[in-house]
Each structure stands twice: as C-alpha cells, then as structure tokens.
N, C-alpha and C positions, 0 to 999 in steps of 0.2 A: 475406335478413338485411340487417338495417337498418346503416347506417353513419350515425356521429353525430361530430362535430368537437365536442371538450372543450373549454368554456373554461378557461384554466387563468394561474395568476398569475407573473409575472418581477419577481426582484428583480436587483437587480446590485450584488457583493458583492467589495472589494479584497482581494490576496492576499498586500498586504504585511506581515500580521503572520506569515505561515506558517513553519512550524518546519521544520526537517531529517526528510527523510521515506527511506523505502525501499521500491523496487519489490518486489512478491511478487505471485504469484497463489494465495496461500493464502487462507482467512476461518478465522475462530478456531473453533475447537475445540468451546469451552465459553462460552455466554453464557448469563444470563437467557431471553433469547428465543429462542435457537438459529437466529441468521440464518443464512440460507443465502447461495451466490453460484454464478453459472455463467460463472467466470472464467478468462483465460489472460492469460500476462504479455504486455504491451505495451510498446513502448518509451516513456520517460517525454517526456510532450507539452511541446513549446515553442510551441503556439498564444498568440495574444495574451488571448484568452479561451476559456472551456470551459463548456459548459450540464451543470447535474445537472437531470435530469427527475424527478421522484416522483409516486407515485399512492398514494392511501390507498385499500383495500379488502380486505374482509372482514376487518377489525381489524388489518391490517399496511401497513408501507409497502412499494413496489414501486419501487426508485430505479435510474437508470440515469447513467452518468456519461461525459462525450463523452470523456476520456481514459483512458478504460478498457474492457474487455470484459467482457460477462455483465450478470447484473442482483442485486442486492441486495435481497434479501428479509428484513426484519425487525420487531420488535413496536413497536406506537405509544410505550409507554412506557418504551422503552430504545434510542431514536434521536434523537442529537442534531447538531445541526450545529456546523461548525468555524467559527472565525473567520474563517480563513484560505482556508476554501472547501472542504468535504468534508463526510463523515460521520461520525459517532462513535456508536459501540454499546457495550453493554455486554460485558467478557470478564472473566468472572470478579469479583474485587471490584476491576477496573480497567477501563479501556477499550481498544477497538481501534479506531483512526483510520484512516480511509481516505480519503486524499487525491484532489482530482479528476484531477489531474494523472499519477497512478498510483503515489506513495509512500504507504506505510503506516507506522504504528509503533505500540507501545503503551506503556500507562502503568500503572503498579503501583498505583495511587489515581483515584478518580472526580475528573473535572475538573469543570469550570464551564461546560462545551460549553450551547449555546440549545436544549433541547427541538426537533425536527425541526416540530412542531406549529405552533410560532410563526413560525417561518420561513414555511410554506406559508400560515398565516393572513394575512399581508401581501399584500393587494390592491393591485398596481400594472400599470400597461399591459403588457401581451405586446408586443414588439420581437423576438423570437425567430425565427426560421427553421425551429424544428421545430414540428412539428404534430402533436397527439395526437387518435387516431380510435379511438372507440369502436363494436365491431360485436356484435352478439347473434347467438349461432348459435341453430339450429333446435330446441336442447335448452336454452335459457334460459341459457349460460353467457355471460359479459361479457368479452370479449377487448379489452383498450387498446393498441393500437400507437403506434409513435413512425413518424412519417415524416418523412425527413430529408431536407433538400435534394438532398443525391445519394448515392448508395449503396442499401443493402437499408432494408428497413423492419424494424423492429425491433419484438417481443414483447415489452410490457412487463410485463403483467399478463394471468391468468384467474381469474375469480372469480365466485361466486354471485351476489352482491349489486354492485348499480352502484356505482361508484367515488363514494366520498364527498368528496376535494379532490384536487384535482393542482397540479403547480406545476413551473414550468421558472427555476433559478435560473442567471442568470450569473455569471460567475466572472472576474474580472481573474486571468491566470494570469502572474506574474511569474517571469523565469528569474535564476540567479545570486543569489539574496537574500542570501548566507552568504559569499562569495567566487568566487573564480575557479574555474572547473569544471576538473576533472583530464579531460584528452584520451583519446577512446577510442584504444587501441594501433591502430599502424599497422599492414598488411598485412606487413609485414617482422617489426614486432616481432612480433605473433601467430604467425608460422611460427617465428622462434626461440625463444618460451615455449614452443611445442608439443615443440620438440626439445629446453629443456633444463630440465624439470621445472616449469614455469610460469613462471622469469622470463626474460624477453627479453634478447637483447644488449647492449640501452640500459639495463636496470637493474642492479641490485645489490641481492642478498638483503637481506634483514633480520632479524635474531635474533631470538627470539621472547621477548619481557618480560614474565615470571609476574606476575601479578596478586596484591597481598595477599590473605593467607586472609579478612581482612576484608572484602575487596571480593567473593569469593566467595561468602562465605556470606550477601554482601546481594542479590546477583546469584539465588541460589538461593531467597532468600525473597520476593523479587518473582516468579520463575518460580512458584511453589507459589500466589502469591496470583491469578495471572491462569489457572494450568491446573488449580491444584489436585495435591494430593500431592506427592512427591518428585522431585527431579531428578538429572541426572549431568551434571556440567561435562566435557567428555571434553579439549577443546583452550581454551586461553585465553590471550590474552598483552591488553598494552597498547598502543597503536602511534596518531600521529597520523597521521588520515586527512584530514581537513578544511582543514589549516594553519593552524590558530589556534594559540593558547599552551599548549592543553591537549591530553593524551593522551585518545583516545577507549578503550573496551572493546571487546573481538570477543572473542566464543567461540561455541562450537559445545556442544550439550546435546541430552539427552532429557529429555521431560518427559512425564507423562501424553497421549497421543494426538499427540504433536509430536516430531519429530527434527528441529531446525534449529538456524543459525547466525546471530547478533544482533551486531547493532551498540550500542553502548551510549552514548549521549551525551547530554548536558543543555542545553537552552535555555530561557530565562529562569526559571531555575531548578526547571524541570521535568525528572527524567530519562524518558528516551525509550529503549524497545527497537527499532529498525527491523530487521525481518526482511531477510537475504539470500534469493537466488533461489537458492543452491548445493544441489544434490540431495545431501546430508551423511548419512552414515550413521555409527555410532558403529564398524564395522568397516570402513570406509573410510578414502580417504586423509586425512591432516590438510592442514588449507591452509598456504600457502606466502605468504609477505610477502616484498614486495620495493620499491622506490623507484624512479624516475624523476627527471629534470629537471622533471617536473610533482607530480609528490607520490606519496605512498603507495598501495600498492593489495593487496589481498588476491587471490589464485587458488586454486582448488581444482578437482581432478581427479576424475572419478568414473567407475570402471573398469566397463564392463560386458561383455555377451558378446561382443560380435561389434569395441566401438569403447569409445573413452575420451569424455567431455564434459568439458570445461573451461572453465569461466568465471572473470571477472574481476571483483571488486568495486571501485568507485571514488567518487570525490568529486564530483556533479554539478551543485556550486555552489548548489543547492537543497535535497539531501539526498544518496542512496546509491542507485545504480544496480550491477545485476549483469549484465554484458556476456557473450555467451558469444565463446569464441574460437574 
C-alpha cells in the first residue's frame, strides 16, 4: 500500500462573531443532502484555537472538527462555513449549524453562510500540527487519515476516487462571549439535587411560565419548516437562562423523527433553536426549573429500568451546555 502526504490549505478565522449555541450529539434528521455523523457528546472545548479539517472526495465533504467527536459527511452544494467557526448544512427549509467548539443550533430560514468550497479554495501556508495522509488499498480504495500530534489516528474518508480538495481551517476559540458562565453544580449540589427531584439545596424552584399561544404556534411553524409535518409541544416555559434582559423560550416537542427539548434565543436579529442533550420522551418526566446565585437552570430526569439519568442545562458564557449529574 502506498502512503502520500496530502497538501492542504490553512486559513485562520476569528471566533468573535460567534452566536450562542448548544451542545448535542444529534445530527439533522432531514436535509437536502442527508448528511451523516459519527458523533458522541463531548464537553464544550475551551482551547484557545481549534482546527477543522475537510476533504472533498466522491462528490461530498468529509469534515472533522477538533472540538467534537466523529466525522460529518455532507453534499458539496449544501455545506456552508459559519463566520464564527463551524459548518452549516441544509435542514429542511432552514439550516443546522455545527460549531467547532461543540455547540449546535437550528435556524428556520436559510442564512447567508459562505459556501464551504470558497473556504477550501483559499490557498495559504499551512501552519497546522495536523497531517493528512492518503493510503491506497489493494482494492484501489483511497483512505484519508488525520495524523494528530498526539493520540490516535482518525480515518476521515474512504473514497473510490482520489480526493480533489483538502483544507485545514484554524479557528480562534473565544469563551464567555455573551456573559459570565453559570458554574457547574458542585458535588454537594449534585447530591442534594438527586435527592430533591432535581433542585439542589442551594437552589430555589422556579414556577413554569406558559408562553403565549402565538409564541407556541410560531415554534410549531418553525419546527415544520425544519423537520416537516406537524409537531406536538408537550412542555414549554419562558425563562431567563443567560442573565440578559430578555427571557428565552424552552420547550420539549415531538416532530417527525425527533423528540427533543430546545432553547429558543435571538442574536443579531436571528432566532435560533439550540438543541439540548436531554433524553426526553413524551411519556417521561417533565423538566424542572431552578435558580441559584449564579443564574437559572433546567434539569431533567430520565427513568430507566434499573437506574435514573439526570442532566442539567446551563448557560456556559458562549451558549448552552447539558451536564450529567
């Protein structure tokens, strides 16, 4: 077998325009190109800079992001670059935005993201520690791998034809973009929360504040544009999650091929739906709201056959994170 080092492109993009985001392990269920991911949830990255590596092979992109696990595969004409660092792909009549540090959010309308092909076409000197290696198998398949400075090698793509373009994009990762992050619950707070139905001894339960019918209908309309078909919102509330002057929306809903809880927030005039990592089901427990001296939180408990899984959603300064208690 023959090994070749692939030439690749590198560009540095600031993250200062980054929008609030949400960490999740889900990939979009409906898209023009039916993108696929091999991903699990990782903690939101706080590294100073992160790399995105993209390969164009067999008429699609294969994309790996340093702040995430897994590889995204999507169609060339439906893949865009986010100015704050990340990839945007078509989701119904909207977009599914995947940021390099681990946050995700949906927008119900097409945005003006730069086509990925324009980013890859920028030819600058490579200063990255990552190396792309091309391996041809005995059967004539091309295997593109990422050699990291430390850790395991990552298989980025298997293709029938030799990759036609590659790029490494270095993103400056700025934390606490929108305010002071809410702290992780301490060991003592986690212990008491598990005993008290999700609310720690240091916290105070918050009463659910029902959204207006107009707001609920708006959310349903956006879900239809993103997932198709009708949706059912089983739990909903208005709550200030990021300590700004406005309340955010939080709801749990079922739509075609998805049952999820969302945070609804607006930045720069664009409404975004940030996906939580709650394992919510319509017949399961409803989320619980509470406040501490740091801010407001949402907690959810999933009952399994032999155990319970409790997770809490918090504002992390640059978006929203779901932590397991």
